[in-house]
N, C-alpha and C positions, 0 to 999 in steps of 0.2 A: 701260551702255547696250548695248554690243556683245553682252554675254552674254544680256541680255534679248531682243534682236533674234534671236539664234541660237536661244534656247529657243522663242520663238514660231514661228520657221520650222520647227523640228523637230516641234512640236506640230501645226502645220498640215499637215505632210507625212505625219503618222501617223494621220490621221482614218480610223477604220474604217467599213466599210459598216454601215448601220443606225444610225449615230450621229446625235445632234442636235448640230449644229455651232453653237457660240456664240462670236461674235467681238465683243469689247469693247475697243476701239472703233476704227472706221475713221475716218480723218481726211482732210483735203484732199489730202495727199501720196498716200495709197493710191488715192483716187478719181481721181487724175491718172495712175495706173499705176505709181507709185513705192512706196517703202517695202515693206510686207508684201504688196502687191497680187499679185505673181506667186505667192506661196505661198497666198494666199487663193483665187486662181483654180484652183490645183491642188486644194485642199481641196474647192472647190465641185464639181469634176468627180468626186468620190468617188461611186461607184455606190451606190445604195440609201440615200442620206441620208434619215433620217426627217424632218428639218427643219433650217432654218437660222435663227438669230437673230443679227442684226447690229445693234449699237448705233452710232448716229451722232447728231451734233447735228442739231437740227430743220432748220437751214438746208441741211444736206447730203443730206436725204432725196431730192430730185429727182436729184441726181448719183448717189446709190447705186442707185436704181431703174434709172437708165440704164445704169450700169456692170454691174449684175447681169444685165440683158437676160433677165429671167425673166417667164414668163407669169402666175405665181401669186404675188403679193406682197401681204402684209398689213402695213400701217403702223400701229403703235401708238404714240401719243404719251403717254408715262407722266406727263407734266406735266398733261395734260388728263383722264386717266383717274382716277376716284376710287378704284379698287381697288388692292389690294396687287400689286406687280409679279409675284409668283409666280402669283397668280390670273389676271392678264392673260395671262401666257404659257400657262397652262393653257387659257384660252379660245381663244387663237390656235391651239393644237395640238389642240383638241377635235375628234375625228373624223379626224385625220391618220392615214393608214395603216389606217383601218377600212373603207375601201371606200365611204364616204359621199360 
């Protein structure tokens, strides 16, 4: 567990500009500011991120949106979407960075 926690922290500390940051999964501990949240905040401040995908349980979506304090958030409920998850992600990012 400690090794996994350290590995995740190092990965979040090393997010390069222009990356698509994928976080699977944030839970109640992080959304209360604990666990990986400090490293997540650091990663989210990476300049020039192309996009961010965060996986949370449906019941945590409001807490995540509040914690992100972001102006542009798209929520995708994969349980309600008929498409393949990869297609859903493509649709979310369609036009990101293209000036549209």
